[in-house]
C-alpha positions as a Markdown table, in Angstrom:
| # | Residue | x | y | z |
|---|---|---|---|---|
| 1 | Met | 0.0 | 0.0 | 0.0 |
| 2 | Lys | 3.0 | 2.2 | 0.0 |
| 3 | Gly | 2.7 | 4.5 | -3.0 |
| 4 | Asp | -1.1 | 4.5 | -3.3 |
| 5 | Ala | -2.2 | 7.8 | -4.6 |
| 6 | Asp | -5.5 | 7.9 | -2.8 |
| 7 | Ile | -4.9 | 7.0 | 0.9 |
| 8 | Thr | -8.6 | 7.3 | 1.8 |
| 9 | Tyr | -9.5 | 4.6 | -0.7 |
| 10 | Ser | -6.7 | 2.2 | 0.4 |
| 11 | His | -7.7 | 2.5 | 4.1 |
| 12 | Gln | -11.4 | 2.0 | 3.5 |
| 13 | Val | -11.6 | -1.4 | 5.3 |
| 14 | Val | -9.7 | -0.2 | 8.4 |
| 15 | Val | -12.0 | 2.8 | 8.7 |
| 16 | Gly | -15.1 | 0.6 | 8.3 |
| 17 | Tyr | -13.9 | -1.8 | 11.1 |
| 18 | Ser | -13.1 | 1.2 | 13.3 |
| 19 | Arg | -16.6 | 2.6 | 12.9 |
| 20 | Val | -18.2 | -0.8 | 13.7 |
| 21 | Glu | -16.0 | -1.1 | 16.8 |
| 22 | Leu | -16.9 | 2.4 | 18.0 |
| 23 | Asn | -20.6 | 1.7 | 17.6 |
| 24 | Ile | -20.4 | -1.6 | 19.4 |
| 25 | Cys | -18.6 | 0.1 | 22.3 |
| 26 | Ile | -21.3 | 2.8 | 22.5 |
| 27 | Ile | -24.0 | 0.1 | 22.5 |
| 28 | Cys | -22.3 | -1.9 | 25.3 |
| 29 | Ala | -21.8 | 1.2 | 27.4 |
| 30 | Cys | -25.5 | 2.0 | 27.2 |
| 31 | Leu | -26.7 | -1.5 | 28.0 |
| 32 | Pro | -26.8 | -1.1 | 31.8 |
| 33 | Ala | -29.1 | 1.9 | 31.5 |
| 34 | Leu | -31.3 | 0.1 | 29.1 |
| 35 | Arg | -31.8 | -3.0 | 31.2 |
| 36 | Val | -35.1 | -2.1 | 32.8 |
| 37 | Pro | -36.8 | -0.8 | 29.6 |
| 38 | Leu | -35.6 | -3.8 | 27.6 |
| 39 | Thr | -36.8 | -6.2 | 30.4 |
| 40 | Arg | -40.3 | -4.6 | 30.3 |
| 41 | Ala | -40.4 | -4.7 | 26.5 |
| 42 | Trp | -39.3 | -8.4 | 26.4 |
| 43 | Ser | -41.9 | -9.4 | 29.0 |
| 44 | Thr | -44.6 | -7.6 | 26.9 |
| 45 | Ile | -43.4 | -9.4 | 23.7 |
| 46 | Arg | -43.2 | -12.8 | 25.4 |
| 47 | Lys | -46.5 | -12.6 | 27.3 |
| 48 | Pro | -48.2 | -16.0 | 26.7 |
| 49 | Ser | -51.7 | -16.0 | 25.3 |
| 50 | Arg | -54.5 | -17.8 | 27.1 |
| 51 | Lys | -54.7 | -20.7 | 24.7 |
| 52 | Asp | -51.0 | -21.4 | 25.2 |
| 53 | Thr | -51.3 | -21.8 | 28.9 |
| 54 | Val | -52.5 | -25.0 | 30.6 |
| 55 | Pro | -54.6 | -24.5 | 33.7 |
| 56 | His | -53.2 | -25.9 | 36.9 |
| 57 | Gln | -54.9 | -29.3 | 37.5 |
| 58 | Val | -55.0 | -29.4 | 41.3 |
| 59 | Pro | -58.2 | -30.9 | 42.7 |
| 60 | His | -59.9 | -28.8 | 45.3 |
| 61 | Glu | -60.7 | -30.2 | 48.7 |
| 62 | Gly | -64.4 | -30.8 | 47.9 |
| 63 | Asp | -63.6 | -32.4 | 44.5 |
| 64 | Ile | -61.8 | -35.5 | 45.8 |
| 65 | Arg | -64.0 | -38.6 | 45.4 |
| 66 | Leu | -63.1 | -42.1 | 46.4 |
| 67 | Ser | -64.9 | -44.9 | 44.7 |
């Protein structure tokens, strides 16, 4: 790369990786502050629907019948 006329074009890959690294560092630095909102959003997204849940089948005291 010694002797390239356009230094900005020859270092394009390095600059791209540096930008990705910087953005990942910013995201990782913000994650502790985003823990609560992300947890609430995740619980809203993953809320089970009524048809997916199985009712708990525990007999009540009056329902026990011995034959």
